[in-house]
C-alpha positions in Angstrom: 5.0 74.3 57.6 2.8 72.6 60.1 -0.9 73.0 59.0 -2.1 73.4 62.7 0.4 76.2 63.2 -0.8 77.9 60.1 -4.5 77.7 61.2 -3.6 78.9 64.7 -1.5 81.7 63.2 -4.4 82.9 61.1 -6.7 82.9 64.1 -4.2 84.8 66.2 -3.7 87.3 63.4 -7.5 87.9 63.1 -7.8 88.4 66.9 -4.8 90.7 66.8 -6.4 92.8 64.1 -9.8 92.9 65.9 -8.0 94.2 69.0 -6.4 96.9 66.9 -9.8 98.1 65.7 -10.0 96.3 62.3 -13.3 94.9 61.1 -12.7 91.4 59.7 -14.8 91.0 56.5 -13.5 87.6 55.3 -11.0 84.9 56.2 -9.5 82.4 53.7 -11.3 84.1 50.8 -10.7 82.2 47.6 -10.5 83.2 43.9 -9.8 80.2 41.7 -6.7 78.7 43.3 -5.6 81.9 45.0 -6.4 82.7 48.6 -6.3 85.8 50.8 -5.9 84.9 54.4 -7.7 87.9 55.9 -9.7 90.8 54.4 -10.3 93.6 56.9 -11.3 97.2 57.0 -10.0 100.1 59.0 -10.0 103.9 58.6 -11.5 103.8 55.1 -8.9 101.2 53.9 -9.7 97.7 52.7 -6.7 95.7 53.9 -5.6 92.4 52.4 -3.5 90.5 55.0 -1.1 87.7 54.3 -0.3 85.7 57.4 3.0 83.8 57.7 3.6 81.5 60.7 6.8 79.7 61.6 7.9 77.5 64.4 11.3 79.3 64.2 12.9 82.3 62.5 16.3 80.5 62.4 16.3 80.0 58.6 14.0 82.8 57.4 11.8 85.5 58.7 8.2 84.5 57.8 7.5 87.6 55.8 10.5 86.8 53.6 8.5 83.9 52.3 6.2 86.2 50.4 7.8 86.1 46.9 7.0 88.4 44.0 4.9 85.5 42.5 2.9 85.2 45.8 2.4 89.0 45.8 1.0 88.7 42.2 -1.4 86.0 43.3 -2.6 88.1 46.2 -3.0 91.2 44.0 -5.0 89.2 41.4 -7.3 87.8 44.1 -7.7 91.3 45.7 -8.7 92.8 42.4 -11.3 90.0 42.0 -12.6 90.7 45.5 -12.8 94.5 44.8 -14.7 93.9 41.5 -17.0 91.3 42.9 -18.1 93.5 45.9 -17.9 96.8 44.0 -15.6 98.4 46.5 -14.5 102.0 46.1 -12.1 102.6 48.9 -8.4 102.5 49.0 -6.7 99.2 49.6 -3.4 98.1 51.0 -1.5 94.9 51.6 -0.3 94.0 55.1 1.7 91.1 56.4 1.4 89.6 59.8 4.4 87.4 60.7 4.0 85.0 63.6 6.9 83.1 65.1 6.5 80.5 67.8 9.0 80.5 70.6 8.2 77.5 72.7 4.8 78.2 74.2 4.8 81.9 73.3 4.3 83.7 70.0 5.8 86.8 68.6 3.5 88.8 66.3 4.8 91.4 63.9 2.4 93.5 61.8 3.8 95.1 58.7 1.3 97.6 57.3 1.5 98.4 53.6 4.1 95.6 53.2 4.0 95.7 49.4 2.5 97.9 46.8 -0.5 97.3 44.6 -1.2 98.3 41.1 -5.0 98.2 41.8 
């Protein structure tokens, strides 16, 4: 994936979430070699957001690129974030898929995209 498209996608996703009433707490939060794209809060939920951007959905929908292994990485990083910040509210894991179509972008927000054991 094009690095610039990834950065732009994450910026677009954060703006999209802000417009939906989410409070962005962190972006690109790292725990060891694991990274969470966006950590936000809404309605007493801590929301960990994975952003997937693509220049086309011809081969694969962006959200399909989140493998079980990637989900485990996100879960481990999320658990570390919760412990570090002593957070006691429910959490969920959302996906925002962004597909570029020429000069326009299609944004799909999938709340509670995968389950947590946290």
